[in-house]
N, C-alpha and C positions, 0 to 999 in steps of 0.2 A: 668147569674144569677144562673145557675145550680151549679157552683162551690161554691158559697156562701152558698146556702141552704144545700149542701151535706157536705162540709168540714168546714163551718164557714169562717169567715174572721177576720183577726187581726185588731181590731178597736183601733185607737189611735187618738190623737188630730189632727194630720196632714192629716188624710184621712177621717175624719168625713163627710165633705161636699161631697166628691166624692162618698162615700157610699150612702149618702142620694139621690144623683142624680141617682144612680143605682136602688134604691128602689122606687123612685117616679113613674115610669111607672106602677108598680104593684098596687100602691094605686089608680091610676087613673081609674082602672077597677071597683072600687067600692067594691071589695072584702076586707075581713079582713084577717090579717095574724098574726101569733104568732111570736114574736121576743123575743128571749131569750138572755140575755147578762150575761156572766159569765167570770171569770178571764181566761186569755189566758194561756194555758199550752201547751208546745211543745209535738208533737206526739212522740211515742217511737222512739228511735234513731236506726240508722243502727248498731251501736256498740252493743246495747241491742239485736237487732234481730240476729246479727251474733253469739253472745254468746248463745242465746237460741238454735240456730240450732246446735252449737257445742255440747251443752248439750244433745239435742235429740239424736245425734249420739252416745254419750258416754253412755247414758241410754240404747239405743237400743243394743249396743254391750254387755253391762252388762247383760241385760235380755236374749239375745240370748245365751250367755255363760251359763246362769242359766237354760236353757232349754225352753225358750219361743221363739220358732222359728219364730213366726209371728210378733215379736216386731221390725218392721222396724222403722227407724227414723220418717217417716210420721205417722205411727201408734202411736208412742210415743207422737208426737206433738199433734195429734188429741185428744188423750185421756187425756193428761195433761191439754189441753185447756178446754176440757169438764169438767174435775174435778175441776179446780181452777178458770175458767172464766165463766163457765156456758154456756148456749145456748141461741140463739135468734131465733125467729120465722121467717121463710123464706117461701114465697109463690112463687111457680113456675107455669108457664102457659105452657101447651103443645101447641105448635104452630100449630099442625095439628087438634087436637080435641077441643082446647080451654079450656080443663079441667084444673082447678086450683087445685094444690096439696100443702098443707101446711105441712111443716116439720120443724124440729129443727136442727140447726147446731151449732157447737162450735163457740163462739165469735172469731173474728179475732184480733190478737195482733196489727195489723196495725191501729186499731181504739183506741188503748190505748194511754194515754199520758205517759210521761217518768216515772212519779211516780207510775202509775198503773202497768206499765211493770216491774218496780223494785219490786213491791210487788209480782207480779206473779213469777218472777225469784226467789225471796226469798222463796216462798212457795214450788217451785220445789226443790230448794236446801235443804230445811228442810225435804221434803219427802224422798229424796235420802239418806240423813244422817241417817234416821231411820233404813235403812238396810245396812249401812256401805259403801255406794257409795259416795266417795268424788269427786265432780265434779271439773273440771279444771276452775279456775278463774284467768285469766291473771292479774298480779299486776297492769297493766296500764289500765284495763277496767273501764268503767264508773261504772259498778256494784261494783267493789272492792273499787273504790274511794268513792262512796256513803256509802258503808258499813263502811269504815274507818271514814268518817265524822260523821256517826251516832254513832259510838263507842267512838268518841273523847270526 
């Protein structure tokens, strides 16, 4: 059941009964649960993820060349995500003391759907264009194909 509650499940007519059978033991406990049904959207793709990492490296190189020595690709990634995706609250528990510490971390792109990831990439591209950095966009990338479709 963990996988369903964490990542959701793709519900369609042919698996409706099987999903009900998985949920039935939960309901037998007498507890109440929140069930949210929303249209299925695919998670961000490997292609989108690869493009974003290529861009982090390009932006890093540009910033380092401009005198920003600490602008590693990981630094660029973390700060772009914080800027354009915001942060989420995370609570850590110290295994030795039991102390709980709440902090904020940038959202993970792995939790975005393909549309949200496209929007993020578009924001990054526009930000770079402001200071003259033209990012590489392979003509056969999903990003370029969607841009072409939107401009048609």
